[in-house]
C-alpha positions as CSV (number, residue, x, y, z in Angstrom):
1,X,170.5,187.1,35.5
2,X,172.8,184.1,36.1
3,X,173.8,182.1,33.0
4,X,174.1,178.3,32.5
5,X,177.7,177.0,32.0
6,X,178.9,175.4,28.8
7,X,180.4,172.1,30.1
8,X,179.1,169.4,27.8
9,X,180.9,168.0,24.7
10,X,180.0,165.5,21.9
11,X,180.2,162.4,24.0
12,X,177.8,163.9,26.5
13,X,175.4,164.9,23.8
14,X,175.4,161.4,22.3
15,X,175.0,159.8,25.7
16,X,172.1,162.2,26.6
17,X,170.3,161.7,23.3
18,X,170.6,157.9,23.2
19,X,170.0,157.7,27.0
20,X,166.8,159.8,26.6
21,X,165.5,157.8,23.7
22,X,166.6,154.2,24.6
23,X,164.4,153.9,27.7
24,X,162.1,151.3,29.1
25,X,159.9,151.4,25.9
26,X,162.3,149.0,24.1
27,X,162.2,146.7,27.2
28,X,158.3,146.6,27.4
29,X,156.7,147.5,24.1
30,X,158.1,144.6,21.9
31,X,155.9,142.3,23.9
32,X,152.9,144.7,23.8
33,X,153.3,145.2,20.0
34,X,153.7,141.4,19.5
35,X,150.5,140.8,21.4
36,X,148.6,143.3,19.2
37,X,149.9,142.2,15.8
38,X,152.0,139.0,16.2
39,X,155.7,138.6,15.1
40,X,155.0,140.7,12.0
41,X,155.2,143.7,14.3
42,X,158.9,143.7,13.6
43,X,158.2,145.0,10.1
44,X,156.3,147.9,11.8
45,X,159.3,148.5,14.0
46,X,161.5,148.9,10.9
47,X,159.0,151.2,9.2
48,X,158.3,153.4,12.2
49,X,162.1,153.6,12.9
50,X,162.6,154.8,9.3
51,X,159.7,157.2,9.5
52,X,161.0,158.9,12.6
53,X,164.3,159.7,10.9
54,X,162.8,162.9,9.4
55,X,161.9,164.0,12.9
56,X,165.4,163.6,14.1
57,X,166.7,165.3,11.0
58,X,164.4,168.2,11.6
59,X,166.0,168.7,15.0
60,X,169.4,168.4,13.3
61,X,168.6,171.5,11.2
62,X,167.1,173.4,14.1
63,X,170.0,172.6,16.3
64,X,172.4,173.9,13.6
65,X,170.5,177.2,13.5
66,X,170.3,178.2,17.2
67,X,172.7,177.9,20.1
68,X,170.6,179.0,23.1
69,X,168.8,176.9,25.8
70,X,165.2,176.0,25.2
71,X,165.1,173.5,22.3
72,X,161.8,173.2,20.5
73,X,160.3,176.1,22.5
74,X,163.0,178.5,21.0
75,X,162.6,177.1,17.5
76,X,158.8,177.4,17.4
77,X,158.9,180.8,19.1
78,X,161.3,182.1,16.5
79,X,159.2,180.6,13.6
80,X,155.7,181.3,14.8
81,X,155.7,183.8,17.7
82,X,155.3,183.8,21.4
83,X,152.0,182.0,21.7
84,X,153.0,178.9,19.7
85,X,156.4,179.0,21.3
86,X,154.7,178.9,24.7
87,X,152.4,176.0,23.7
88,X,155.4,174.1,22.4
89,X,157.4,174.7,25.6
90,X,154.4,173.8,27.7
91,X,153.8,170.6,25.8
92,X,157.5,169.7,26.0
93,X,157.5,170.1,29.8
94,X,154.2,168.2,30.2
95,X,155.6,165.5,28.0
96,X,158.8,165.3,30.1
97,X,156.8,165.0,33.3
98,X,154.7,162.2,31.9
99,X,157.7,160.5,30.4
100,X,159.5,160.5,33.8
101,X,156.4,159.2,35.5
102,X,155.9,156.3,33.0
103,X,159.5,155.2,33.2
104,X,159.4,155.2,37.0
105,X,156.3,152.9,36.7
106,X,158.4,150.7,34.4
107,X,161.1,150.4,37.1
108,X,158.4,149.1,39.4
109,X,157.4,146.6,36.8
110,X,160.9,145.2,36.6
111,X,161.4,145.1,40.3
112,X,158.2,143.1,40.6
113,X,160.0,140.5,38.5
114,X,161.5,139.6,41.9
115,X,158.8,140.5,44.4
116,X,155.5,142.4,44.5
117,X,155.3,146.0,45.8
118,X,152.4,147.4,47.8
119,X,151.0,150.8,47.0
120,X,153.0,152.4,49.8
121,X,156.2,150.7,48.8
122,X,155.6,151.8,45.2
123,X,155.2,155.4,46.4
124,X,158.4,155.2,48.3
125,X,160.2,153.8,45.2
126,X,158.8,156.6,43.0
127,X,159.8,159.3,45.4
128,X,163.2,157.8,46.0
129,X,164.1,157.4,42.3
130,X,162.8,160.7,41.0
131,X,164.1,162.6,44.1
132,X,167.6,161.1,44.0
133,X,168.1,161.8,40.2
134,X,166.7,165.3,40.6
135,X,169.1,166.0,43.4
136,X,172.1,164.8,41.4
137,X,171.1,167.2,38.6
138,X,170.5,170.0,41.0
139,X,174.2,169.6,42.0
140,X,175.2,170.6,38.5
141,X,175.0,169.8,34.8
142,X,178.5,168.3,34.9
143,X,177.4,165.8,37.6
144,X,174.3,165.0,35.6
145,X,176.4,164.6,32.5
146,X,178.9,162.2,34.2
147,X,176.0,160.1,35.6
148,X,174.5,160.0,32.1
149,X,177.8,158.8,30.6
150,X,178.0,155.9,33.0
151,X,174.3,155.0,32.8
152,X,174.1,155.1,29.0
153,X,177.3,152.9,28.7
154,X,175.3,150.6,31.0
155,X,172.4,150.8,28.5
156,X,174.6,149.8,25.6
157,X,176.1,147.0,27.6
158,X,172.7,145.6,28.6
159,X,171.3,145.6,25.1
160,X,174.5,144.2,23.7
161,X,174.4,141.3,26.2
162,X,170.7,140.7,25.3
163,X,171.5,140.6,21.6
164,X,174.7,138.5,21.9
165,X,173.1,135.9,24.1
166,X,169.7,136.0,22.3
167,X,170.7,135.7,18.7
168,X,171.9,132.0,18.9
169,X,168.5,131.2,20.4
170,X,166.4,132.8,17.7
171,X,163.9,130.3,16.1
172,X,162.6,131.6,12.8
173,X,159.5,129.4,13.2
174,X,158.4,132.0,15.8
175,X,157.8,134.4,12.8
176,X,155.3,132.1,11.1
177,X,152.6,133.3,10.6
178,X,153.7,136.9,10.6
179,X,150.2,138.4,11.2
180,X,148.1,135.8,13.1
181,X,145.7,138.6,14.3
182,X,145.5,140.5,11.0
183,X,146.2,144.2,10.7
184,X,143.2,145.7,12.5
185,X,145.5,147.1,15.3
186,X,148.1,148.5,12.8
187,X,147.5,152.2,13.7
188,X,147.4,151.8,17.5
189,X,150.5,149.6,17.4
190,X,152.4,152.1,15.3
191,X,151.7,154.8,17.8
192,X,152.9,152.6,20.6
193,X,156.1,151.8,18.7
194,X,156.8,155.5,18.2
195,X,157.2,155.9,21.9
196,X,160.7,154.2,22.1
197,X,161.9,156.6,19.4
198,X,160.9,159.9,21.1
199,X,163.4,162.2,22.8
200,X,165.3,163.8,19.8
201,X,164.6,167.2,21.2
202,X,166.2,166.6,24.6
203,X,169.7,167.5,23.6
204,X,168.6,170.7,21.8
205,X,167.1,171.9,25.1
206,X,170.5,172.2,26.7
207,X,172.2,174.1,23.9
208,X,173.3,176.8,26.3
209,X,175.4,174.3,28.1
210,X,177.1,172.5,25.1
211,X,180.4,173.6,23.7
212,X,180.4,174.5,19.9
213,X,176.6,174.0,20.0
214,X,175.7,174.3,16.3
215,X,178.2,171.5,15.3
216,X,178.1,169.3,18.4
217,X,174.4,168.8,18.8
218,X,173.6,168.0,15.2
219,X,176.5,165.5,15.0
220,X,175.4,164.0,18.3
221,X,171.8,163.5,17.0
222,X,173.0,161.9,13.8
223,X,175.3,159.4,15.7
224,X,172.5,158.7,18.2
225,X,170.0,158.0,15.4
226,X,172.3,155.4,13.8
227,X,173.0,153.7,17.1
228,X,169.4,153.6,18.2
229,X,168.1,152.2,15.0
230,X,170.7,149.4,14.9
231,X,170.2,148.4,18.6
232,X,166.4,148.5,18.4
233,X,166.1,146.4,15.3
234,X,168.4,143.7,16.7
235,X,166.7,143.8,20.1
236,X,163.2,143.4,18.6
237,X,164.3,140.6,16.3
238,X,165.8,138.7,19.2
239,X,162.7,139.3,21.4
240,X,160.2,138.0,18.8
241,X,162.5,135.3,17.5
242,X,163.3,133.6,20.9
243,X,159.9,133.6,22.5
244,X,156.4,132.9,21.0
245,X,154.4,136.1,20.5
246,X,151.5,134.7,22.6
247,X,153.8,134.3,25.6
248,X,155.2,137.8,25.1
249,X,151.8,139.3,25.0
250,X,151.3,138.3,28.7
251,X,154.7,139.7,29.9
252,X,155.3,143.1,31.4
253,X,159.1,142.4,31.4
254,X,159.6,140.7,28.0
255,X,163.3,141.0,27.7
256,X,163.9,139.4,31.1
257,X,161.4,136.7,30.3
258,X,163.1,136.0,26.9
259,X,166.5,135.3,28.5
260,X,164.9,133.4,31.4
261,X,163.0,131.3,28.7
262,X,166.3,130.7,26.8
263,X,168.8,130.4,29.6
264,X,167.0,130.1,33.0
265,X,165.9,132.4,35.8
266,X,169.5,133.7,36.5
267,X,169.8,135.4,33.1
268,X,166.3,136.7,33.5
269,X,167.2,138.3,36.8
270,X,170.4,139.8,35.2
271,X,168.3,141.3,32.4
272,X,165.9,142.7,34.9
273,X,168.7,144.5,36.7
274,X,169.9,145.8,33.3
275,X,166.5,147.1,32.5
276,X,166.5,149.1,35.7
277,X,169.9,150.6,34.7
278,X,168.4,151.6,31.3
279,X,165.4,153.2,33.0
280,X,167.7,155.2,35.3
281,X,169.7,156.4,32.3
282,X,166.5,157.5,30.5
283,X,165.2,159.3,33.7
284,X,168.4,161.1,34.2
285,X,168.5,162.3,30.6
286,X,165.0,163.7,30.8
287,X,165.3,165.2,34.2
288,X,168.5,166.9,33.3
289,X,167.4,168.3,30.0
290,X,163.8,169.3,30.2
291,X,164.1,171.2,33.5
292,X,165.7,173.8,31.2
293,X,162.5,174.4,29.2
294,X,160.5,176.4,31.8
295,X,163.8,178.1,32.7
296,X,164.2,179.3,29.1
297,X,160.5,180.3,28.9
298,X,160.7,182.3,32.1
299,X,163.9,184.0,30.9
300,X,161.8,185.3,28.0
301,X,158.9,186.3,30.3
302,X,156.7,183.5,28.9
303,X,156.5,181.5,32.2
304,X,156.5,182.3,35.9
305,X,159.4,184.5,36.8
306,X,160.5,182.3,39.7
307,X,161.5,179.6,37.1
308,X,164.1,181.9,35.6
309,X,166.2,181.9,38.8
310,X,169.2,179.5,39.0
311,X,170.6,177.9,42.2
312,X,173.1,180.3,43.6
313,X,175.4,177.4,44.6
314,X,175.1,175.1,41.6
315,X,173.9,177.4,38.8
316,X,171.1,174.9,37.9
317,X,167.3,175.6,37.4
318,X,166.3,174.4,40.9
319,X,162.6,175.5,40.7
320,X,162.1,173.6,37.5
321,X,163.7,170.5,38.9
322,X,161.5,170.6,42.0
323,X,158.2,171.2,40.3
324,X,159.0,168.7,37.5
325,X,159.8,166.0,40.2
326,X,156.5,166.6,42.0
327,X,154.4,166.4,38.8
328,X,156.2,163.2,37.7
329,X,155.7,161.6,41.1
330,X,151.9,162.3,41.0
331,X,151.7,160.8,37.5
332,X,153.7,157.7,38.5
333,X,151.4,157.3,41.6
334,X,148.1,157.7,39.7
335,X,148.5,156.6,36.1
336,X,148.7,153.2,34.4
337,X,151.7,152.6,32.1
338,X,149.7,152.0,28.9
339,X,147.4,155.0,29.5
340,X,150.3,157.2,30.3
341,X,152.2,156.1,27.1
342,X,149.2,157.2,24.9
343,X,148.9,160.5,26.8
344,X,152.6,160.9,26.3
345,X,152.4,160.3,22.6
346,X,149.6,162.8,22.2
347,X,151.8,165.5,23.6
348,X,154.9,164.2,21.8
349,X,153.3,164.1,18.3
350,X,151.9,167.6,18.7
351,X,155.3,168.8,19.8
352,X,157.1,167.2,16.9
353,X,154.5,168.5,14.4
354,X,155.0,172.0,15.6
355,X,158.8,171.6,15.5
356,X,158.7,170.2,11.9
357,X,156.4,173.2,10.9
358,X,159.0,175.5,12.5
359,X,161.7,174.1,10.2
360,X,159.5,174.9,7.2
361,X,158.7,178.4,8.3
362,X,162.3,179.3,9.4
363,X,163.5,178.5,5.8
364,X,161.9,181.8,4.9
365,X,164.0,183.7,7.4
366,X,167.7,184.6,7.2
367,X,168.9,182.2,9.8
368,X,172.6,181.3,10.1
369,X,172.1,177.5,9.8
370,X,174.9,175.0,9.1
371,X,172.5,172.3,7.8
372,X,169.7,173.1,5.3
373,X,167.5,170.1,4.6
374,X,165.1,169.8,1.6
375,X,161.7,171.1,2.7
376,X,160.2,167.6,1.9
377,X,161.9,166.2,5.1
378,X,160.2,168.3,7.7
379,X,157.0,168.2,5.6
380,X,157.0,164.4,5.8
381,X,157.6,164.6,9.5
382,X,154.7,167.0,10.0
383,X,152.2,164.9,8.0
384,X,153.4,161.7,9.7
385,X,152.7,163.2,13.2
386,X,149.2,164.3,12.2
387,X,148.4,160.8,10.8
388,X,149.6,159.1,13.9
389,X,147.6,161.4,16.1
390,X,144.4,160.1,14.5
391,X,145.4,156.5,15.7
392,X,145.5,157.4,19.4
393,X,142.3,156.4,21.4
394,X,140.0,159.4,21.3
395,X,139.6,159.8,25.1
396,X,143.4,159.8,25.6
397,X,143.9,162.1,22.7
398,X,141.3,164.5,24.1
399,X,143.0,164.3,27.5
400,X,146.3,165.2,25.9
401,X,144.8,168.1,24.1
402,X,143.1,169.3,27.3
403,X,146.4,169.3,29.1
404,X,147.9,171.4,26.3
405,X,144.8,173.7,26.3
406,X,145.2,174.2,30.0
407,X,148.3,176.2,29.2
408,X,146.3,178.8,27.3
409,X,145.0,180.6,30.4
410,X,148.4,180.3,32.0
411,X,149.9,182.0,29.0
412,X,147.3,184.7,29.1
413,X,147.7,185.5,32.7
414,X,151.5,185.6,32.4
415,X,151.4,187.9,29.4
416,X,148.9,190.4,30.8
417,X,151.3,191.0,33.7
418,X,154.4,191.9,31.6
419,X,153.3,192.9,28.0
420,X,151.3,196.1,27.7
421,X,150.4,195.5,24.0
422,X,149.1,192.0,24.9
423,X,147.2,193.5,27.8
424,X,145.5,196.0,25.5
425,X,144.6,193.3,23.0
426,X,143.4,191.0,25.8
427,X,141.0,193.5,27.3
428,X,139.7,194.6,23.8
429,X,138.9,190.9,23.2
430,X,137.2,190.2,26.5
431,X,135.3,193.5,26.8
432,X,132.0,192.0,25.6
433,X,132.1,189.6,28.6
434,X,133.8,191.9,31.1
435,X,130.6,193.1,32.9
436,X,129.5,189.5,33.2
437,X,132.6,188.1,34.8
438,X,134.2,191.0,36.7
439,X,131.5,190.9,39.4
440,X,132.6,187.3,40.1
441,X,136.1,188.5,40.6
442,X,135.4,191.6,42.6
443,X,131.8,192.7,43.0
444,X,130.2,196.0,43.9
445,X,131.0,195.7,47.6
446,X,134.7,195.6,46.9
447,X,134.5,198.5,44.4
448,X,132.5,200.6,46.9
449,X,135.2,199.9,49.5
450,X,137.9,201.3,47.2
451,X,135.8,204.5,46.7
452,X,135.1,204.8,50.4
453,X,138.8,204.4,51.3
454,X,139.6,207.2,48.9
455,X,137.4,209.5,51.0
456,X,136.0,211.2,47.8
457,X,134.2,214.5,48.5
458,X,131.9,216.8,46.5
459,X,133.8,219.0,44.2
460,X,136.9,216.7,44.0
461,X,138.8,216.1,40.8
462,X,139.2,212.3,40.7
463,X,141.4,210.1,38.5
464,X,140.0,206.6,37.9
465,X,143.0,204.9,36.5
466,X,142.1,201.6,34.9
467,X,138.4,202.4,34.7
468,X,137.6,199.2,32.6
469,X,133.9,199.5,31.5
470,X,133.1,202.3,33.9
471,X,131.6,200.5,36.8
472,X,133.0,203.1,39.2
473,X,132.8,206.1,37.0
474,X,129.1,206.8,37.5
475,X,129.3,206.3,41.3
476,X,132.2,208.7,41.5
477,X,130.5,211.3,39.4
478,X,127.5,211.1,41.7
479,X,129.7,211.7,44.7
480,X,131.8,214.7,43.3
481,X,128.7,216.4,41.9
482,X,128.6,218.9,39.0
483,X,131.3,221.0,40.7
484,X,133.7,218.0,40.6
485,X,135.3,216.2,37.7
486,X,136.2,212.5,36.9
487,X,139.0,211.6,34.5
488,X,138.6,208.0,33.5
489,X,141.7,206.2,32.0
490,X,142.0,202.7,30.5
491,X,144.4,200.9,28.2
492,X,141.6,199.2,26.2
493,X,139.7,201.3,23.6
494,X,136.8,198.8,23.7
495,X,136.5,199.1,27.5
496,X,136.4,202.9,27.1
497,X,133.8,202.8,24.5
498,X,131.5,200.8,26.9
499,X,132.3,203.4,29.6
500,X,131.3,206.3,27.3
501,X,128.1,204.5,26.4
502,X,127.2,204.1,30.1
503,X,127.9,207.7,30.8
504,X,125.7,208.9,27.9
505,X,122.8,206.7,29.0
506,X,122.8,208.5,32.4
507,X,122.2,212.2,32.0
508,X,123.6,214.8,34.3
509,X,127.2,213.7,34.2
510,X,129.0,216.3,32.0
511,X,131.9,216.1,34.5
512,X,133.4,212.9,33.1
513,X,136.3,212.8,30.7
514,X,137.6,209.6,29.1
515,X,141.3,209.1,28.2
516,X,142.9,206.2,26.3
517,X,146.2,205.2,28.0
518,X,149.1,205.5,25.7
519,X,152.9,205.0,26.0
520,X,153.0,207.9,28.5
521,X,151.7,206.6,31.8
522,X,150.3,209.9,33.1
523,X,149.7,212.6,30.5
524,X,148.4,215.1,33.1
525,X,149.8,218.3,34.7
526,X,151.3,218.0,38.2
527,X,149.1,218.7,41.2
528,X,145.9,218.1,39.2
529,X,143.9,215.5,41.2
530,X,142.4,215.4,44.7
531,X,141.9,211.7,44.7
532,X,143.1,208.7,42.6
533,X,141.5,205.2,42.6
534,X,142.9,202.2,40.8
535,X,141.8,198.6,40.6
536,X,144.2,195.8,39.6
537,X,146.6,198.0,37.6
538,X,149.8,198.0,39.7
539,X,150.2,194.2,39.3
540,X,150.6,194.7,35.6
541,X,153.6,197.0,36.0
542,X,157.2,195.7,35.7
543,X,158.0,198.3,38.3
544,X,154.9,199.6,40.2
545,X,157.1,202.4,41.8
546,X,157.3,204.2,38.4
547,X,153.5,204.4,38.2
548,X,153.2,205.3,41.9
549,X,155.6,208.2,41.4
550,X,153.4,209.4,38.6
551,X,150.3,209.1,40.8
552,X,152.1,211.2,43.4
553,X,153.2,213.8,40.9
554,X,149.6,214.5,39.6
555,X,148.1,214.4,43.1
556,X,147.7,217.7,45.0
557,X,149.3,218.0,48.4
558,X,147.0,216.3,50.9
559,X,145.6,214.1,48.1
560,X,144.9,210.4,48.6
561,X,145.3,207.3,46.5
562,X,143.1,204.2,47.0
563,X,144.2,201.0,45.4
564,X,142.6,197.5,45.1
565,X,145.1,194.9,43.9
566,X,145.0,191.2,43.6
567,X,147.5,188.8,45.2
568,X,147.8,185.1,44.5
569,X,144.9,183.8,42.4
570,X,144.1,181.0,39.9
571,X,146.8,181.0,37.2
572,X,148.1,184.3,38.5
573,X,151.3,184.6,40.7
574,X,151.4,187.3,43.3
575,X,153.1,190.5,42.2
576,X,156.5,190.8,44.0
577,X,155.6,194.1,45.7
578,X,152.6,192.3,47.4
579,X,154.9,189.8,49.1
580,X,154.1,191.3,52.6
581,X,152.6,194.4,54.2
582,X,156.2,195.6,54.6
583,X,157.1,195.3,50.9
584,X,153.9,197.1,50.0
585,X,154.8,200.0,52.4
586,X,158.4,200.1,51.1
587,X,157.1,200.3,47.5
588,X,154.8,203.3,48.4
589,X,157.5,204.9,50.5
590,X,159.9,204.7,47.7
591,X,157.4,206.6,45.5
592,X,157.2,209.3,48.2
593,X,153.9,208.5,49.8
594,X,153.1,208.7,53.5
595,X,150.4,207.5,55.8
596,X,150.2,204.1,54.1
597,X,147.5,201.7,55.2
598,X,147.2,198.1,54.0
599,X,144.2,195.8,54.5
600,X,144.1,192.2,53.1
601,X,141.1,189.9,52.6
602,X,140.8,186.6,50.8
603,X,138.2,184.5,48.9
604,X,138.3,181.0,47.4
605,X,139.8,182.3,44.2
606,X,142.0,185.3,45.1
607,X,143.6,187.6,47.7
608,X,142.6,191.2,47.8
609,X,144.8,194.1,49.0
610,X,143.2,197.5,49.8
611,X,146.0,200.1,50.0
612,X,145.6,203.8,50.8
613,X,148.4,206.4,50.9
614,X,148.6,210.2,51.0
615,X,150.8,212.9,49.5
616,X,152.3,215.3,52.0
């Protein structure tokens, strides 16, 4: 497998971290927060800023412990196992797509300072911005890093201009009274204010591309934390001090309106252009970094295998960049900025809670860490994230949780295709419901077709490999008669127990033997069986040729194998050997089979491949 190149240094890490965090939130949310709580919201900005420091410090310790690509996905997987690692990586990727979408919407807000955009014009804008930045990062991490350097310098310049020109115009009378609306919106406002502080994890994601990772990334996060806190506090002070909170509450581009209010429309227009530069810096940082999350997950066989492939020309995760861009475009096109921010925060706070918990759990493991924080630091970050989650509007919190939960069936279907132990546990778990749902997937008609294709005859010895709960066993036993024999094999002991029970309830079938599949694929003598049938088993093999060779070994000369396998389906990618009729035949030929016949059919939920082959 191709490896990512280590081409980024400290300056790139600082620019990526600050660029990812210092996005459009600081340009829009001071006005929103001011409208919810009045000028006293500046106190909440200070408190929230201080409260997020334990989150950034948690990532400092994690980054000093691991030097591989993946960020929070890697940290949580190492601390809590594959499932929680997947959920963290899934959440991080969803969060990135939402973040990219919201910041593209924010660019439209600032462009509309000059003129209104129609729906079609907005769609073109979204596609152009997301597509162009994705293409730059497709061309290489060095190109993306250089662009980030320039854009983040632009961010610092824009905020510096705003602060320098705004400070002389601050009127302290605008801070009186501090809380004209009371504190009823305290929790909701705090959640919104957290948004401009998220992104600490972005630089940890690209650890595999950073020189001297364990030192460079922690130092970069610390420097970024200091810079962000200072710039944010000064920016919010100027915003609330120059313009009355009631006017700010009506603005979707408050920083531009503040300078326009103080100096005239020309300065407002300049700040609008600056806000767009900041948004582009933020978009570039997120697009560059988080495309590495599904790459890292796929590398560890916890995501679709196609995401593990890098561009042959540029050595970048091209599939991740493409899919990420498409999802972000759809979010930008369909979501509102405020709703998307709350949805983003639901994912972000869950991600940060899991990452803080990972710091605590990893302290019990012998990890070679350069920085070892007191356990109180990640514990505080964990508790803070849980408290803030309770302040998100329930319907948006539920939507965020549903997006994360949607990853569970994805995880399950991926794991059953490449982890035999997980496959066994999965079928043991679902065995009580298997007979209810399997007919919806492939009913009696499809099973009968597999048996008919095998051309089973009276007196045959038949192997039913992957017999599940025995739906085909009784039918086969009836066909072969008392002179024949059925050997039924399955990986799940619970499935086999149900098969045995069915056989016992139907007298007259002493010719059925049940075998639990173990590490040895085919514990039978050569030339034992006349026929082999198998449903949905080849797709679970890393290399189906190995199992097919075993099928051929235990078949007698002139014997026949009849397979039903599933192609592309909901949550399930098509197995590589099912790519075409030609690849199927090549796979069977490689195993030594002849007279191969392939028939394909489709339903609304899946593709079905009926394959027969003979041993000569």
